[in-house]
NUKOLZA-319572 format. One record per atom (N, C-alpha, C): residue number from 0; atom name; x, y, z. Coordinates in steps of 0.1 Angstrom, whole numbers. Layout:
{nr: NUM atom: CA u: X v: Y w: Z}
...
This chain:
{nr: 0 atom: N u: 12 v: -121 w: -491}
{nr: 0 atom: CA u: 25 v: -115 w: -495}
{nr: 0 atom: C u: 28 v: -102 w: -489}
{nr: 1 atom: N u: 33 v: -100 w: -477}
{nr: 1 atom: CA u: 33 v: -86 w: -472}
{nr: 1 atom: C u: 45 v: -78 w: -477}
{nr: 2 atom: N u: 54 v: -86 w: -482}
{nr: 2 atom: CA u: 65 v: -79 w: -491}
{nr: 2 atom: C u: 73 v: -70 w: -480}
{nr: 3 atom: N u: 77 v: -76 w: -464}
{nr: 3 atom: CA u: 83 v: -68 w: -457}
{nr: 3 atom: C u: 98 v: -73 w: -457}
{nr: 4 atom: N u: 100 v: -84 w: -463}
{nr: 4 atom: CA u: 114 v: -86 w: -467}
{nr: 4 atom: C u: 115 v: -96 w: -479}
{nr: 5 atom: N u: 127 v: -98 w: -482}
{nr: 5 atom: CA u: 130 v: -108 w: -495}
{nr: 5 atom: C u: 136 v: -123 w: -492}
{nr: 6 atom: N u: 137 v: -123 w: -478}
{nr: 6 atom: CA u: 143 v: -136 w: -473}
{nr: 6 atom: C u: 134 v: -149 w: -478}
{nr: 7 atom: N u: 141 v: -160 w: -481}
{nr: 7 atom: CA u: 132 v: -172 w: -483}
{nr: 7 atom: C u: 126 v: -177 w: -472}
{nr: 8 atom: N u: 117 v: -186 w: -475}
{nr: 8 atom: CA u: 108 v: -191 w: -464}
{nr: 8 atom: C u: 108 v: -206 w: -469}
{nr: 9 atom: N u: 115 v: -214 w: -460}
{nr: 9 atom: CA u: 115 v: -229 w: -463}
{nr: 9 atom: C u: 111 v: -238 w: -452}
{nr: 10 atom: N u: 106 v: -252 w: -458}
{nr: 10 atom: CA u: 103 v: -261 w: -448}
{nr: 10 atom: C u: 114 v: -274 w: -450}
{nr: 11 atom: N u: 118 v: -279 w: -440}
{nr: 11 atom: CA u: 124 v: -290 w: -439}
{nr: 11 atom: C u: 114 v: -301 w: -438}
{nr: 12 atom: N u: 110 v: -308 w: -446}
{nr: 12 atom: CA u: 99 v: -317 w: -447}
{nr: 12 atom: C u: 104 v: -333 w: -445}
{nr: 13 atom: N u: 114 v: -335 w: -436}
{nr: 13 atom: CA u: 118 v: -349 w: -434}
{nr: 13 atom: C u: 107 v: -358 w: -429}
{nr: 14 atom: N u: 108 v: -369 w: -435}
{nr: 14 atom: CA u: 98 v: -381 w: -433}
{nr: 14 atom: C u: 82 v: -376 w: -434}
{nr: 15 atom: N u: 81 v: -366 w: -442}
{nr: 15 atom: CA u: 67 v: -361 w: -444}
{nr: 15 atom: C u: 61 v: -354 w: -434}
{nr: 16 atom: N u: 69 v: -349 w: -424}
{nr: 16 atom: CA u: 64 v: -340 w: -414}
{nr: 16 atom: C u: 53 v: -331 w: -417}
{nr: 17 atom: N u: 57 v: -323 w: -426}
{nr: 17 atom: CA u: 48 v: -311 w: -429}
{nr: 17 atom: C u: 38 v: -314 w: -441}
{nr: 18 atom: N u: 37 v: -327 w: -443}
{nr: 18 atom: CA u: 26 v: -329 w: -454}
{nr: 18 atom: C u: 12 v: -324 w: -452}
{nr: 19 atom: N u: 9 v: -324 w: -440}
{nr: 19 atom: CA u: -4 v: -321 w: -436}
{nr: 19 atom: C u: -6 v: -304 w: -438}
{nr: 20 atom: N u: 4 v: -298 w: -434}
{nr: 20 atom: CA u: 5 v: -284 w: -440}
{nr: 20 atom: C u: 5 v: -281 w: -452}
{nr: 21 atom: N u: 14 v: -289 w: -460}
{nr: 21 atom: CA u: 12 v: -287 w: -475}
{nr: 21 atom: C u: 0 v: -289 w: -480}
{nr: 22 atom: N u: -7 v: -299 w: -476}
{nr: 22 atom: CA u: -20 v: -302 w: -480}
{nr: 22 atom: C u: -30 v: -290 w: -476}
{nr: 23 atom: N u: -28 v: -285 w: -466}
{nr: 23 atom: CA u: -35 v: -274 w: -461}
{nr: 23 atom: C u: -34 v: -260 w: -471}
{nr: 24 atom: N u: -22 v: -261 w: -474}
{nr: 24 atom: CA u: -17 v: -249 w: -484}
{nr: 24 atom: C u: -23 v: -249 w: -495}
{nr: 25 atom: N u: -22 v: -264 w: -502}
{nr: 25 atom: CA u: -29 v: -265 w: -516}
{nr: 25 atom: C u: -44 v: -263 w: -514}
{nr: 26 atom: N u: -51 v: -267 w: -501}
{nr: 26 atom: CA u: -66 v: -262 w: -502}
{nr: 26 atom: C u: -69 v: -250 w: -501}
{nr: 27 atom: N u: -60 v: -241 w: -496}
{nr: 27 atom: CA u: -63 v: -227 w: -494}
{nr: 27 atom: C u: -61 v: -220 w: -510}
{nr: 28 atom: N u: -53 v: -224 w: -519}
{nr: 28 atom: CA u: -49 v: -222 w: -530}
{nr: 28 atom: C u: -63 v: -224 w: -538}
{nr: 29 atom: N u: -70 v: -237 w: -537}
{nr: 29 atom: CA u: -80 v: -241 w: -545}
{nr: 29 atom: C u: -93 v: -235 w: -539}
{nr: 30 atom: N u: -93 v: -230 w: -529}
{nr: 30 atom: CA u: -105 v: -224 w: -524}
{nr: 30 atom: C u: -103 v: -207 w: -526}
{nr: 31 atom: N u: -92 v: -204 w: -530}
{nr: 31 atom: CA u: -90 v: -190 w: -535}
{nr: 31 atom: C u: -86 v: -179 w: -522}
{nr: 32 atom: N u: -81 v: -186 w: -514}
{nr: 32 atom: CA u: -76 v: -178 w: -500}
{nr: 32 atom: C u: -61 v: -173 w: -502}
{nr: 33 atom: N u: -55 v: -182 w: -510}
{nr: 33 atom: CA u: -40 v: -178 w: -510}
{nr: 33 atom: C u: -36 v: -179 w: -525}
{nr: 34 atom: N u: -29 v: -170 w: -528}
{nr: 34 atom: CA u: -25 v: -170 w: -546}
{nr: 34 atom: C u: -15 v: -180 w: -546}
{nr: 35 atom: N u: -16 v: -188 w: -557}
{nr: 35 atom: CA u: -5 v: -198 w: -560}
{nr: 35 atom: C u: 9 v: -191 w: -563}
{nr: 36 atom: N u: 10 v: -181 w: -566}
{nr: 36 atom: CA u: 24 v: -174 w: -568}
{nr: 36 atom: C u: 29 v: -172 w: -554}
{nr: 37 atom: N u: 22 v: -169 w: -544}
{nr: 37 atom: CA u: 26 v: -168 w: -531}
{nr: 37 atom: C u: 31 v: -180 w: -524}
{nr: 38 atom: N u: 23 v: -192 w: -528}
{nr: 38 atom: CA u: 28 v: -206 w: -523}
{nr: 38 atom: C u: 39 v: -211 w: -532}
{nr: 39 atom: N u: 41 v: -207 w: -542}
{nr: 39 atom: CA u: 51 v: -212 w: -549}
{nr: 39 atom: C u: 65 v: -207 w: -545}
{nr: 40 atom: N u: 64 v: -197 w: -537}
{nr: 40 atom: CA u: 78 v: -192 w: -532}
{nr: 40 atom: C u: 82 v: -200 w: -518}
{nr: 41 atom: N u: 76 v: -208 w: -514}
{nr: 41 atom: CA u: 78 v: -215 w: -503}
{nr: 41 atom: C u: 89 v: -226 w: -508}
{nr: 42 atom: N u: 99 v: -229 w: -503}
{nr: 42 atom: CA u: 109 v: -238 w: -506}
{nr: 42 atom: C u: 107 v: -250 w: -498}
{nr: 43 atom: N u: 104 v: -262 w: -505}
{nr: 43 atom: CA u: 103 v: -276 w: -495}
{nr: 43 atom: C u: 112 v: -284 w: -500}
{nr: 44 atom: N u: 117 v: -290 w: -490}
{nr: 44 atom: CA u: 128 v: -301 w: -493}
{nr: 44 atom: C u: 128 v: -312 w: -483}
{nr: 45 atom: N u: 131 v: -324 w: -486}
{nr: 45 atom: CA u: 132 v: -334 w: -474}
{nr: 45 atom: C u: 146 v: -335 w: -470}
{nr: 46 atom: N u: 156 v: -332 w: -479}
{nr: 46 atom: CA u: 170 v: -333 w: -475}
{nr: 46 atom: C u: 176 v: -321 w: -467}
{nr: 47 atom: N u: 181 v: -320 w: -457}
{nr: 47 atom: CA u: 187 v: -310 w: -451}
{nr: 47 atom: C u: 200 v: -305 w: -461}
{nr: 48 atom: N u: 206 v: -312 w: -465}
{nr: 48 atom: CA u: 216 v: -310 w: -473}
{nr: 48 atom: C u: 213 v: -300 w: -486}
{nr: 49 atom: N u: 202 v: -308 w: -491}
{nr: 49 atom: CA u: 197 v: -303 w: -504}
{nr: 49 atom: C u: 190 v: -288 w: -500}
{nr: 50 atom: N u: 184 v: -286 w: -491}
{nr: 50 atom: CA u: 177 v: -274 w: -487}
{nr: 50 atom: C u: 189 v: -262 w: -486}
{nr: 51 atom: N u: 199 v: -267 w: -476}
{nr: 51 atom: CA u: 210 v: -257 w: -475}
{nr: 51 atom: C u: 217 v: -255 w: -488}
{nr: 52 atom: N u: 218 v: -262 w: -496}
{nr: 52 atom: CA u: 222 v: -261 w: -511}
{nr: 52 atom: C u: 215 v: -249 w: -516}
{nr: 53 atom: N u: 201 v: -251 w: -516}
{nr: 53 atom: CA u: 191 v: -241 w: -523}
{nr: 53 atom: C u: 197 v: -229 w: -518}
{nr: 54 atom: N u: 193 v: -229 w: -506}
{nr: 54 atom: CA u: 193 v: -214 w: -498}
{nr: 54 atom: C u: 206 v: -209 w: -501}
{nr: 55 atom: N u: 219 v: -215 w: -500}
{nr: 55 atom: CA u: 231 v: -209 w: -503}
{nr: 55 atom: C u: 232 v: -205 w: -517}
{nr: 56 atom: N u: 228 v: -213 w: -525}
{nr: 56 atom: CA u: 228 v: -209 w: -541}
{nr: 56 atom: C u: 221 v: -195 w: -542}
{nr: 57 atom: N u: 209 v: -197 w: -536}
{nr: 57 atom: CA u: 199 v: -184 w: -537}
{nr: 57 atom: C u: 206 v: -170 w: -534}
{nr: 58 atom: N u: 214 v: -171 w: -521}
{nr: 58 atom: CA u: 220 v: -161 w: -518}
{nr: 58 atom: C u: 234 v: -156 w: -523}
{nr: 59 atom: N u: 237 v: -163 w: -534}
{nr: 59 atom: CA u: 251 v: -162 w: -540}
{nr: 59 atom: C u: 249 v: -149 w: -547}
{nr: 60 atom: N u: 262 v: -142 w: -549}
{nr: 60 atom: CA u: 262 v: -130 w: -557}
{nr: 60 atom: C u: 259 v: -134 w: -573}
{nr: 61 atom: N u: 249 v: -125 w: -578}
{nr: 61 atom: CA u: 246 v: -127 w: -590}
{nr: 61 atom: C u: 237 v: -140 w: -594}
{nr: 62 atom: N u: 232 v: -144 w: -584}
{nr: 62 atom: CA u: 222 v: -156 w: -585}
{nr: 62 atom: C u: 208 v: -150 w: -591}
{nr: 63 atom: N u: 202 v: -160 w: -600}
{nr: 63 atom: CA u: 190 v: -154 w: -603}
{nr: 63 atom: C u: 177 v: -165 w: -597}
{nr: 64 atom: N u: 184 v: -174 w: -588}
{nr: 64 atom: CA u: 173 v: -183 w: -581}
{nr: 64 atom: C u: 164 v: -175 w: -571}
{nr: 65 atom: N u: 152 v: -176 w: -575}
{nr: 65 atom: CA u: 143 v: -170 w: -565}
{nr: 65 atom: C u: 143 v: -174 w: -552}
């Protein structure tokens, strides 16, 4: 986490396209290369509509969604 910005990082995992990447991220956590707290910041959704809803709600004034 370089903390260069506070913008969200998201993956649209339609049809499991990024399953391999997500497994790699889990592996890096298990091996101690990536703190779980950093990986938990990644937003992963299969539905484009749901992902947009999360991102819009996150940026809404007064939002407490991380």
